[in-house]
N, C-alpha and C positions, 0 to 999 in steps of 0.2 A: 107198692101195694103190703098188705101186710105179711108178714110172716106167719103162717099158719099154725092158730091154739097157741099164737106166744104178744099178750096184749103186754110187754114191754115199758106199763109208764107207772110211777106214782099212781095210788090208789086210795082206798076206804082204810083209815083207821082212824079209832074212836075215841078220843081223849077224856073220857068222863071220869073214868077212875082213876087219870092221876093224881097222887098223893099232894094234897094241898100245900103241905111246906114247897114246895115245887113249882107252885101256880102259874108266878108269870112266866116264868123260863117256859113254863108247860104249855102256857097257850102261846105262846111267841113259836117254839121249836113247832106244834103240831101248826099252827097256819102257814108259816115259812116252808117245812116240809111237803106239805100236802096242799095247800093250795087253796085253805079253808076263811083266809083274808085276805082278800086280791088287796087289799086296799094297804094293808100293813105293808106285804110281800114288796107294793111297787116301792116303799118309804126304805125297805133296808139295803144295805150294799149286797152286790152281788155274793152269789154261793155263802151266802151269813147262813143260810139253813146248816150247815155241814160243822160250822167253826159253832153251834151252838152246844150246848150237854144231850145227848149223851156222848157225840160224838168229840165236838172240840178238832174239829182237825188238825188246826194251824198249832193250837197250845201245846198239844202232846207232840211227845219226841219218839218220833218215827223209826222204826225199829225195822222197814226192808233191808235187803241184802247189802246194797249202795250204801246207806247212810252209814251202817256196820265195817264200811271196807273204808270210807273217806278218810279219817286220819290217818291210818298207814297211808293211803294213798296218795294223800296233800306233806304228810312228811318224808315221803318218799322209802318208805320201808317196805314197800310194794313196788320193787324197781318195774321202769317202763322207759321202753325205746324211743326219742325224743329226735334221733336223726333225722328222721321226716315223717309226713302228714302221715304216711302209709304206716311203715314201720310201728307208730305211734297208736296206731287204729287196731293194728294185728296183735301188737302187746299188751294191752288194755284190753279189746276180746279173748285173748289169755285171758288175763288176769281174771275177771270177772267170772269165766266158766261159763261164758258166751260163743257159740261156733261161728269162725270165721264164714263156713259153709252155708251158714241163715240169708248172706247176703240177701238181699234185694233193694233195685234202685228205683227210683220216684220222681219224673221230672215235671212232677205239674207243682205249684206256688201252692203247697196246701201243708206250708209248715212254719214254723215260728221263724226260718233262717228265707224266707220264699227270695229275697233279691240278691240272694248267690244261686238259686235255683235255676237252672234251663235243660232242654233237652241234652246242651252240650255239656251240663255239670248238673247230672243227677244226684240226689240227695241217697244215703247210702243206708238202712236198717237193718239190725241183726237183733238177733233174740234168742232168749230160751225159754222154759214157761214162766220164770217171774222176774226178769229184767229183758228192759228193750232201748235198743242203744241206735241214737241217729245223728249222721255225720256228714256232714257237706264240705266237699275240698273246697277249702280255703277259707271256712266258717269255724265255728264251737261244737263241742258233743254236746248232744242231747240224750240224758238217762230218764226214763219211767221204771223205774222198782214198785214190787209192787210190795205193800206192809199186810201184815197178818189180817187186820181189822177196816181199816182205812182207808186202803186203795190204792188208787197210784197218788206216787212218790217223785218230784220233779224235779231233776237238777240240771244242770249247766254250766260250763267251763269252756276257757279255750286252751284249746292245747299247745301245752309249752314249750320254748325255745329251748336248745338243748341248755343245762345247766340249772332249767329255771323251775319251781313247784308248780303244780296243781293248785290252783284256789276255787272249788266248786261253790256254787251257790244254790241255794231253793229256788226254782224257776218258781213266778209268782203270773208270767205270762201264759205262759202252760194251761194252765188252771181257765183262759176265756175260752178253749176249744174242748178241752178233755173233762172239764166241768160243767159244758156247755146243757142247754135243755137236748141237743142231739146224746145226753150222756145220761138224763134223767139226773140234774145238777150232784151229781156223785162222782168223784174223781176215777178216768178210766180210761179204755185205748180208745182211739179215735182212727176210723182207715175210710180214705176220702175214694172213690172216682170221679174223675171230672173226664172232660174232652178239653184236654190243654191246647192253648194256640203253641204258636211256634216258638215262642221265647217263655212258654211255659204259667202263663196266665188260664185261670179254666174259663172256658166259652159254656158253657154247660154242663149239670152235675147229675150225678144218679143217685139212686139206694138212700138218701137223703139222711136216717134218723136209724138203717137197717143195718146191722152189724151180722155175721151169723155164717155158719154154713148150709142156713137155708137162703141165703140172698143168691136170689138166677147167674151163672154165669155171665149170661147177654149185658147186669147192670155193674158186674166188677172189675175192676186193673183198667180203668181209666188213667192214665199219668201215670203206670208203670211200665217198665221192660219187663220182659216175659222171654226168656228161654227155656231152652231145655225141649223132651222130647214128650207130646201127650195131645188125646184129640178134642183138646176144647176148642174148637173152635169159632165161638161166636161170645167171646170175652171181649173187653173193650183194650187190652193194654195194646202196648205200640202202634200206639194211634196217637197223630195232633188233627187239629182241627183250623181252618181259616174262614171267619163270617164275610157275605159279600150281599149286596141285594140279592141274591139267588137263595142264601140261607149258609145252611154250615154243609160245608165241606170236610168230608175227613180225609186224611191221609195217614198210607203207613208208615212207621217210623223202626225203621234195626237195627235196635242191640246194639252200639259200638260202632255205628256207623259216623254219628257227629262226639264219640268221645273214646277214649283208649281205655279200655278194660285194666291194664293195666298199674293206673295208678290209684286202683281200688284195691282191699283186701283178696276179693275171689272173680275170676274170672267170670260168675254167673249171677244174675236175675233170674232163678230156678222159681221156673211153676210151683212145686211142693213146699219148700218153705212160703210162698205166698195164702197157698190153701190152708199150711196149717197157721197160720198167722190169724187170717178169717175165723176157723175155728176156736182158738187159744182168745182171742178178742172180744166175739161173742158171749165166748165161757164165764170169762173174767168181769164182765160190764152188767151181766145178769146174777154172780155172785156179790157182786160188792153191792149193787144194788138191792140186795136181797138184803142183803147184812144190814146194810143203814136202814133202812124199815122196819128187819126183825130188831134191832137195838132200839129205836123210835120206842117200839110195842112195847117191848119190856119194860125199858124206863117210864114209860106211860102207867102202867097198869101191875108190873113185878109179877108174881105169879096169877094175878087172877085177872085172865085174859074175857073182854065180852066175847060174846058172839063173832061180831063183826069182824075184832081182831083177830079170831084164833080162825075165820071166816080168809083173813088174809096172809096169816102163815101158810094155810092150806091153798092157798091161789099159787103163793110162792115157789112154795113146793111141786108143784105141779109141773110151773112155769119151768125151772130147774133139772126136773126130774126127766123133763120130754125130751131140752137139751142134754142133758149129757149123757142119756144114749139116743143121740142124732137122728129123734124124730123130724123130718120134717128136713134131714139132710138132702142140698141138689145131687141129685146123682150122675155121676161121673161119664161123661160120653161114649163114645164106642173109641177102641184104642185106650181108653182108660190116662192114667199118667207114669211115667215112668220113673220121674226122680233121680236128683243130683247124686250120684254112688257118694263121695264123701260127705253129703250132707243125712244122706239116710246112716250112715255109719255113724255121723255124733248123733243125731238124735235118737239112736237103740245103744247110748252108749248105759243110761239111767234106765233100762228097759226093768223090769219089776215083774219078775216069772214066777207061774204055779208049777206045782210037782209033775203037772202034766206039760211044762214046759211055754205053755202061754202067757201072753201078754194082753194090755190095753195099745200098745204100739207097736203090733205085729200089725203090717200093712197090710192092705188085697190091692188099691190102687187102681184095679179094674172098673168097678161098679161105683165104688165107695171109697173112703180113705183107710178104713179098719176091716182088718177081717171080724173083731168083736168092738162090737158099737157102744163099747161104755167110753167114756170119754177120760184117757191119761191125768186130765186137769182135777181131778179129784183128790188126786194130791198132793195137790199144790196147797202152802200155807192158807191164801185165803178161804179154801171149803173149809181146810180144816176149821178155821175158826168160825165159822158160819156159830151164830149163837142156839145154843142146843134144842130150844122149843122149836129149831127151823132145819137145823142139823136131821133130829129124828126123826121130824116128820119125811125129810127124802129119805133116810133109810127106808122108812117102815113103803112107802109110793115104789121104791127101786124092788125092797123083797116081793110086791104085787107085781111088779112090772114083770119081772124074771121068772113067777112060779111058772111052772110048765104041766101043772097037774089042774093049774085052774087061771086061764092063760085069759089075759083082760086085754080083749078087743083092740086099746089103742095102741097097743103095740103088738101087733099080730104081725106086723113087717120084721120082727124080729123071732127065727126060728128056731126049734126047743131047743137044739145041737148048740147054739150060740150062746143061747140063755143060758142054758148048763153050763156052759164054758166059761162066761161074764162073771158068772154066781163063785163059779168055784176060782178064779181068777180075784175077785174080791174079797172069800173069806180067808185067803191065806196072802194075799200083800196090803188087804189094807184094814191097819190095827186097831180102829173105834169102832164095828161094827158092832150094834148093839149084841148081849149073849141071844143065843137061839138062832139069829140072821141065817 
């Protein structure tokens, strides 16, 4: 079922005011990016839309954090421990600033390295706000890092033997899924929820193109190992299935029964990182899509927006504002979530505090994720680099949503005290708010 209030798909953009000097490119870009000319779309190579101006995904030199570190990693100027796979992954995560405690284990074959993944050899995932790392024992390292404008940039490389150097390659195959129809044909994050068979192959899938904190828990975490203390009883984690003439039968599988946690950098696959990854993926995908759409509008019309284009920017601002303020967040069930202590400590390391001592990273974990329901992802480069016409619309909508003197019915779920705290945190920690915000 669709997530309420969020039509997360490409929509309405007019090419009427496209500059004549770019007419051929303009027609192709609009046709491909927004589906106006189905015949042209079918004839073009996959992902052609993100390679056309103004995006030029493959022609531009990315500025994501991992690309900036690649030369130092390949030259050995950033030393890594190659004595074992576990030691290498641990040292790599430390070098990238990605917490080891964010580890999550996935045993479904929903990855580029599917032939290596089974319930007895799960894939490990790690993340920070702008870096996402995958590792399969016996396989390669996969990294998605976020370029401020282009979205996900995908890298892959072998774990080097002692004395050997890293050789990083830009991965094209990752784009087959990460820039597919599920991600609106723009490069983002992808989360799957399936019932795997005994060897990891998917028997049935859930949630499909839904990503974000509004996805019901009953449709999440299929094919994931889940550890930790929480009251979410209806998720699909720790489950595999088999098919028979009677249909699909589900079976529980205990984390660590078929593998040893000791071969991974952390002894957990904690529920809290899994919940936060869901939120971050939903945030990033919406921001990346909105950014591509807003840039196309600006390229098509300059400063002379048509009413239709202006309405499209307004709609994107509405979608992002609702997501930033956790509208439609699935409420935590009785008992809430405890969360791994090491992960909570690592997560709070870059906490931005107001003078009152509050931050957007302050956990609630009883009925919802955060005490102050405004996403900490608003500080990330992809949000900060949103085209100005779209970003200013978001700031305007945030001001309306957080106004306690004239409460907006759409945001009545936020009590006045929480609105006041959120506004205070943003004013004191977000540097580019409009004057008088």
